[in-house]
N, C-alpha and C positions, 0 to 999 in steps of 0.2 A: 504494500500500500504506500503510495506516494503522498507528498504533501497536498496535492490537489484533492485527492480522495479524502484525506484526513480533514481538511477544511470543510469539504462538502458534507461529510458525515457529522461533523460538529454542528454545522449550520442546521442540518436536518434534525438532529437531536434537540437543539435549543430553540429552533424557530418553527420549522415545517410541522414536525410531529405534534407539539402541543396545540398549535393552531388547528391542525387537521382533526385531532381528537375532539376539541371543543366544537368544531363544525359538525362532525359526525354525531355527537351527542345531541346537538340542537335539532338535527334532522330526524333522528330516530326517537328522540325522547327517552333514550335509555342511557346506559353507562358503558357502552362498548368502548374499546380502545383499539388503536392501531398499534401493531407490533412490527417493527421493521427488522428484517433479518439482515442486519448491517454487514455480516460476513460475506453475503452473496453479492454485495455491492463494492467490496473493499478494493478491487482492482479494476473497476469499471466506471471511470469518471463520466462517460457519456450517459450511463444508466443513472448515476447520481444527479446529473443535470436534468434528466427527464422525469424522475420519479415523483417529484412534488406535483407537477402539472398533469402528467400523463398517468400517474398512479393514484396518489392520495386524493387529488381533486376529482378525478373521474369516478373513483369508487364512491366518494361522498355524493357526487351528482347522481349516481345510480341509486343510492339509498334515498335521495330526495324524492325520486319518482316512486320507488318501491313503497316508501312510507307515506304516500299521499293519502292513504285511508287507514282505518283502524286495523284491517286485516294485514296490511303491510307492516304496520308498527308492531303488531303481535308477532309476525314472522321474524322481524329484525330483533325483537326482544329475546329470541332464542339464542342469539349470538352474544358471546362475551368479548370476543376480539376478532379483529381482521388482521391476519398476518400478510405482510407484503414481502415477497421474495423475488429476487432477480434470478433469471435462469440464463444459461449461456446461448441457447438457440430458440428460435421462434417455434420450432416443433414441440418444445417443452411447455409452451404457454398453456395455462389452464386455471380453473377455479374449482376448489373443493370446499365442502362443508362437512365437518365431522366433529361430534362432541361439543357443539357450540362455538366452534372456531372455523371461520371462513379463511381460506388461504387463496391469495391471488398470486399466481406465478406468471411473470412476464419477462420478456427480454427487453428491458427498458432502454438498453443501449443500441438496439438494432433498428431503430426507426419505427415508423407507424405500423409496420407489420408485427412488431414485437410486443405491442401493448394493446389493450382492449379499448374500443370506443365505449361511450356511455351506454348505448343501446345493447352492445354485446354483453356488457356486464349485467345490465338489467335482466336480459333473457336468461343468462346462465344462473344468476343468483335466484331469480324467481323459480326456476326449476328445482333448485336445491333447498330452498327454504320451506 
């Protein structure tokens, strides 16, 4: 991990993550948290540059639509956290929900094919919640 990655991770821990958790909780009405798998970003400055906008904000935007009604809020309430993990290839991109934990895997450093659009996230999460 180089200095660029260290600085971006520090910024993520101190700025992006607390702000994103606050936004997520406002949208869901719950106490969910984001958990970043920082190790998966440690050598990928491009992914770190993208994850705030293309990861955290898109996931929150998807929950804004999902939680537009009481049924969506009830479904979101089954989650305690959303884990965000960077993967090395676009082929490994995915979303899982297990034991109250949603995991979003994306190749954030690989351009638009590497991460999900808001609509893709909504569809995948609605199937799993």
